[in-house]
Phi, psi and omega in degrees: 000134182283165177300322181297313180293326176299324181302327185265004181287157178300322181296317181292315180294329179298333179299328180296326188258348182244027181297132177270355177205151181225136174241131183257110181265118179105004176296153184207148174299344180284349180092199182115176184305307188293326178290326178296330176295317176302315180298318181294320178300319179288317183297322184271004173073038175304126189275349180279182180280148181234144174213155171243155181233112177194116185296351184272346190227158175260336175203151178223128181052036179077008180253134180303142182240138185234155183289337182204167177294327180291343179273348179295128189278014177215158178300136181261120178279319182223126173256124176259120187247123179221067180233177177302143187298329181287351176257004185294318185300321179295323179291323177297319177299321177296319177302316182293318179295325181273358180059044174296139187269336181201156187221142164236136183245114180279332186304146175253199180076043176242226187300336182295342180258356180072189177054232180297335178297324177296314179295322179297318179293323177299319178294325177298317179295317180300318180296317180297317180295321181289318186275336184078017180264121179289140181233131170261135181103207000286188177063045179231180176241018171107198184213170177207154171226109188293329187298325183247015176070018180277082181260071179273059191220133175278102186202170176237118179199137181285134183304325184293342187265350185255131174225155179289143181190202195263357179262121175245148186236138174237110191233124175282341176264121178290319183293338179286344187299313180293320180297336176265320186294314186294315178296322178295313182295320182298332181267007176078017177273120186289142180253134176270285180226153177223131179231127169258118191269343177057232183282353178053046182296315185246326180231136184236185183303321181300319179298315185284327173297317180297319178296315183289337175298331179264352183285119187293340183268348182270128174253328180227140177247116179254133188227149165236120185233135172256342179209158169238101190288320186234093189303313183295319180292324176297315179301312181297321180295317179294324177295321178294320177297319178295322177300326180270008180059040178248105182292149176243128174243134193219134160268116174243108182287163179123011177291330181246159178296323180296320180293322179295318178293323178295322179297320181295320180287331187281308186224023180065029185267157171244111190287331176085175181290127183286329176299316179293319179300314179302315184293316184289322179295319178297319180299324184274354182081013178282130180273114179267130178235168186252336188228158174303321179299316179294322178299315180299310183294321182291319175299320178298312182297316184289344180280359178299147178279355180244154178235136177297145178281339183197197187258004186280118187238135169243143180236131183234134176209179177251020187232127175290323178299324181297324179300313181293317181298313181295322180299325179285322190267340190294312187300312178299336179272001179082022179249132174242126176272106184296138180303151177290131172300147182308317183295321179293317180299318180299316181290323177294326177303327181278347184259314188278136175306149188294342176271006173274192180230113179261080175213201174228111011292156182256130176257108181279351183073165180296343180297337182294339179289338185249340182249102185302326185297322184299307182292314186296310184289325181294312180297315180296321179298312179294319184293322187263003183289340185079002183266349188225143177262335182225129174239115185261132172261126179273112179274160185288312176208177189294102184199155166301157178252140180276107184288354177271354180277178177304314181297312181301315180293322179295320177297317178302313183293321180294318179295324177293322182285334183225073185296342181277350181269140177268134184241081174287153170242125186234128176278153180277340181232151176268218181092201184293140178270132183249106178303319175225128189285323189227103181300335180285334179231074186298152180293146179288320183213075182292132180230139177265355175207162181223127176054041178082006185242109175299146179294147178256144191241118179090133186296312183299297178300325182294317179295320177297320179295318178297319176299320179295320178297314178297317180295321180292321177299320178293318176304315181293324180290327189255350185294148181247099184305332179284347182255058188273141179297321181296322180287336183284333186297129179086355178287150179230143180270177180293341180276352192302309185299315180292321179298317179295320178299315180298316182295316186284339175273347180286155181253147176087174180266336174253119195255139176272357185276009184303311182290332175295320177292318177303314181297323179301324181268013173085020178262122183297137181228158174286147173285149182199164176205150180273130174248135181257354175209176185294317181297317179295323177300318178297317181295315181299317181299319178299317181296322182284329183095137184274153359280159177231167173246160179218136178219142181298145179252109180204126178289346182273352185237117180271311183261087187290329179299323185294338183246021178072027185263013183227138174221144184238163172054047174281126193245002179207167180294318180297317179295324180297315180296316181294322181294322177305307181299322184293309185286326176293319179295320180298315182293319180296324181287326183271331182229071186296340181272350185289142175272114185254120181272346183141216178218139174276129175256124187235148167292149179282134176286155175302134181303146179176198181274131179273128177238163174242154178215130181205182179212143167251144186245106182276135182296337178269315192250352178088206189286139169242123185270130184238134181212156180175195178294139190250209183066219182281354188273344188298317180282328181289318185265331183050039181264084184228161173238157182228141178223145176260124176297151004272151176208168179243178184297326181296319179295321179298313182296326176297319179289323177301324179291345180265359174295144176298329179266026183299334181297329176299324182278351177258011179079052183300145177053042174082002179290158180292144180281127178289164185279084182287331177300314180294323181292318178299316178297320178300316182294323176298315178296320179297323179295326176295316177302313183292323177294320178298319191253022183300333180273354185249328190259136173271314178215149172216133185220117177252107187202116005263162162253124183267120178266116179284158182276158171064035176075022183269013172091202183209167178216129175276121186268321185215144180216122178251128177231135171241150178288154175290133176278129180302138179291135175285134180269000000 
């Protein structure tokens, strides 16, 4: 095993978190980031030995100070370096001479600034690979391990609020660390490990996700990522976390062009295609969120020791306003409140005051705070009905709950009666968390979680977090370990050699061979032939059989309908000849610069619903298959779904059901149902084509595909393929 591969091993990374001694290089009585790390190590009671390194002083903050690492009188497990970047190399040489076991570099002025900074970072990587010493950073604010008090992190947090626990964080942004750590700690949510990766020169997010997948104390991995440096290793790390049933929740920036440019300026990152990122994270079961608030709530929800059996949710509160609010917010968050079964509704009608609301969500009214029977019987009825997998109690505001009250006791009894049901407690408002609401009337038994479920704060983030918990449980139930994304990469089908031959023999950058390739992979296509004049158009139409369609052939025109370049239902030879002249003339008048090769004469597809199918090819992750309603509507409605291969027909049909226009595919208003079985099978075959030709194709668009009614199959009418443009070096 090489030194480089050793650097990324669990054993090597473990040295960062299990250091028995720490030396702070660059600490000063004047303060600063690196000195704040020294203060945190002392404040949190790090039990190992401490030293500072600065030739100007004999002690800093009561800690002995030495002129160099080689002068430190004990072995150094972790060196924290915070000096000018041009002095780093000399300190690294000192680290090697002193046999330092691990390093974190707080200093900036590396690849993020370009120029000489890139070269400086390259030398840092070379040193780490040669020496075998793992390095976190540079341009980070450190790391921590709560279990052993190793808070080698520049942050502000009160010691009384932090406890060791199951949420670990991997953050490329150092400044985000305090903003996430403090709210989690204030709510009593235990932290395992925290790593700020900075420029990820030697170790990146994939390394730490892989490490935390094996960490026995970590239950949830929360991440902020600006780049994914090594796609295959990232995929494998996320798959290992899923194998260990450890959910990952991630902010991955790059949804906007501004964010992608910001990432480049911030840490030298390449954010990548957001469509591909969405698809690959979904494939891996990674929960993508957009804001720190959502990250906190989702990490809290996913850290529960229980998983919902399904998606059926009931919500109970003592507020009528909450019922209206939840009804508005639930659907966009992916939560559906299942209707009350008739027998349950009848019994609730007899329990809930008549000015309450016996629906789902359920309003027990404020009387439930004083009448034990209302809360107790309602919760037990819903929990034991067999109709719900999740029963949520709506709390008034962000606070611990007093388990000695009527509500607390009712929750205890309901959880005991239905141990398979998950019981989240969700506040209606966010803001500051109050461990005890009233110092004059302290809680009898204040709890920050209930039945293994941390409380959720705020309706919006809370509902999204609850949806993530339900979705992750579903992901684990339905995932197919044998259908792994990592194993699929680089695989080729039996059609590969012939497909490559067809592509490489084709001329030009926009290829007419698209339908030939579709047919090779078993996708039905319309017959067609190119006509270069009106007489030939009439002959081709006769050979194909009427009716036929005709469309202008020009690589310079993408939207042929917009320039009068398409005609349908041509029913005779005379009409075919006239139509040729008509559409070619229309295109020449509207696009005089276009190069026109003639017109394609096609057999007409069986009438049905028009769909589109295409792929985008991400340089990091490969093809992402996109499908939705087709024809002229695809750009207007943008109602599409995306999947990362490999997938099967069942996954395709599930995504089709999530289209906004899904009712069209179910035969809306008495219309015939299109052949979705054939379309799902077609998309699976198309994904094989795209995976085979990912190195050859730049874009591929099949639009429309006509789905016939009543199980009569489908036909691909048009296919546009462009060659991959060579990457600029």
